[in-house]
C-alpha positions as CSV (number, residue, x, y, z in Angstrom):
1,M,154.3,126.4,54.0
2,K,151.7,128.3,52.0
3,H,149.4,125.3,51.9
4,S,149.8,124.9,55.6
5,I,148.7,128.5,56.3
6,V,145.7,128.2,54.0
7,R,144.7,124.8,55.5
8,T,145.0,126.3,59.1
9,G,142.9,129.3,58.0
10,C,140.2,127.0,56.5
11,V,140.1,124.8,59.6
12,A,139.9,127.9,61.9
13,T,137.1,129.4,59.8
14,L,135.2,126.1,59.9
15,V,135.6,125.8,63.7
16,L,134.5,129.4,64.3
17,S,131.5,128.9,61.9
18,L,130.4,125.7,63.8
19,A,130.8,127.5,67.1
20,A,128.6,130.4,65.9
21,V,125.9,128.0,64.7
22,A,126.0,126.1,68.0
23,S,125.8,129.4,70.0
24,A,122.9,130.7,67.9
25,Q,120.9,127.4,68.4
26,G,121.7,127.4,72.2
27,G,120.3,124.9,74.6
28,P,117.0,124.6,76.2
29,A,115.8,127.8,77.8
30,C,113.2,128.4,80.6
31,S,110.3,130.8,80.4
32,S,107.2,131.8,82.4
33,A,105.2,130.1,79.6
34,G,106.9,126.8,80.4
35,L,105.4,126.9,83.9
36,A,101.8,127.2,82.7
37,A,100.3,124.4,84.7
38,E,98.6,123.4,87.9
39,S,101.1,122.6,90.7
40,G,101.1,121.4,94.3
41,F,103.6,122.9,96.8
42,T,104.9,122.8,100.3
43,F,106.4,125.6,102.3
44,T,108.6,125.0,105.4
45,G,110.6,127.2,107.7
46,S,110.2,130.0,110.2
47,V,109.2,133.6,110.3
48,I,111.2,136.0,112.4
49,T,109.0,138.6,114.2
50,P,110.1,142.2,114.8
51,A,111.0,141.1,118.4
52,G,113.4,138.5,117.0
53,V,111.4,135.5,117.8
54,A,111.4,132.6,115.3
55,V,107.9,131.2,114.7
56,P,107.6,127.9,112.9
57,F,105.8,128.1,109.5
58,A,104.5,125.4,107.2
59,A,102.0,125.3,104.4
60,V,100.6,123.0,101.6
61,G,98.5,124.0,98.7
62,T,97.9,124.2,95.0
63,M,98.6,127.0,92.4
64,S,97.8,127.7,88.8
65,A,100.2,129.6,86.5
66,D,99.4,130.8,83.0
67,A,101.7,131.5,80.1
68,D,101.7,135.3,80.8
69,G,103.2,134.7,84.3
70,N,100.1,135.2,86.4
71,V,99.7,132.9,89.4
72,S,96.9,132.2,91.9
73,G,96.2,129.5,94.4
74,A,95.0,128.4,97.8
75,L,96.9,127.0,100.8
76,D,96.4,125.7,104.3
77,R,99.1,127.1,106.5
78,S,100.3,126.8,110.1
79,L,102.1,129.7,111.8
80,G,103.2,128.9,115.3
81,G,100.5,126.2,115.4
82,Q,97.7,128.6,114.3
83,V,96.1,127.0,111.2
84,A,94.3,129.1,108.5
85,K,93.1,128.8,104.9
86,E,94.4,131.5,102.6
87,T,94.4,132.4,98.9
88,F,97.0,134.3,96.8
89,S,97.6,135.9,93.5
90,G,100.5,137.5,91.8
91,T,103.1,137.2,89.1
92,I,106.1,134.9,88.3
93,T,109.0,135.7,86.0
94,V,111.4,133.1,84.7
95,N,114.7,133.9,83.1
96,P,116.3,131.8,80.2
97,D,118.8,130.4,82.8
98,C,115.8,128.9,84.8
99,S,116.2,131.4,87.7
100,G,113.2,133.4,88.5
101,A,111.2,135.5,90.9
102,M,107.6,135.5,92.2
103,T,105.6,138.2,94.0
104,V,102.2,137.3,95.6
105,E,99.6,139.0,97.7
106,I,98.1,136.7,100.3
107,Y,94.4,137.0,101.4
108,D,92.3,135.5,104.1
109,Q,89.1,133.6,103.2
110,A,87.0,136.8,103.1
111,G,89.4,138.3,100.6
112,N,91.1,140.7,102.9
113,P,94.8,141.3,102.2
114,L,97.2,139.9,104.8
115,R,100.7,140.2,103.5
116,T,103.0,140.3,100.4
117,A,105.7,137.7,99.8
118,E,108.6,137.7,97.3
119,W,110.5,134.6,96.3
120,A,113.7,133.7,94.5
121,L,113.1,130.6,92.4
122,V,114.8,128.0,90.3
123,V,113.0,125.9,87.7
124,D,114.1,122.3,87.4
125,D,113.3,119.0,85.6
126,D,112.0,120.6,82.3
127,G,109.6,122.9,84.2
128,K,108.0,120.1,86.2
129,E,109.5,121.3,89.5
130,V,110.2,124.7,91.2
131,R,112.2,125.3,94.3
132,G,112.8,128.6,96.1
133,I,113.4,130.7,99.1
134,M,111.2,133.6,100.4
135,T,113.2,136.8,100.2
136,S,110.7,139.3,101.6
137,L,107.6,139.2,103.8
138,V,105.6,142.4,104.5
139,L,102.4,142.8,106.4
140,T,99.7,145.2,105.1
141,D,100.6,147.7,107.8
142,G,104.2,147.8,106.4
143,T,105.8,145.6,109.1
144,R,108.7,143.6,107.6
145,L,109.1,140.1,108.9
146,G,112.2,137.9,108.5
147,P,111.4,134.9,106.4
148,I,113.4,131.7,106.6
149,V,111.0,129.8,104.3
150,T,111.6,127.4,101.4
151,V,109.2,126.2,98.8
152,Q,109.1,123.1,96.7
153,A,106.4,122.9,94.0
154,R,105.7,120.1,91.5
155,R,103.5,120.0,88.4
156,L,100.3,118.0,89.3
157,F,99.7,116.3,86.0
158,G,103.2,115.3,84.7
159,N,104.0,116.9,81.4
160,R,100.5,118.3,80.7
161,R,100.6,122.1,80.6
162,V,97.6,124.3,81.1
163,V,96.5,126.2,77.9
164,R,94.7,129.5,78.7
């Protein structure tokens, strides 16, 4: 009986020790640094105007992200059939569970600010792909629009990351 209690105690100690080591090592974790790369992206969806009208929206472009979470890029977009070239810059934050957020300021070709967009994101495929949904869209005059827009972005050069 005494040997059984000692043996059970030793096994329990071993199991708990192994669990603690496994927990400390953890699995792969995501970070903003893991997204440091050039990516191509597509937006699709609609924007709801203050009058409640859904206007189709689509865009395609490229973006660059650095290890500090800074992003910038250019896009060609269509809003209700009106096509324009725009640029953007902002920040991206990625959590260890691969969820994240991005906030960008969008500018016309002359550099005039047009709007601010916020995104909820998820990083997939070892940082090679990002998907998300726009959570906020605000014009420079403070007008809030209702975004129903998704994004899918993919690293342009496979596993190669940008070093800055």
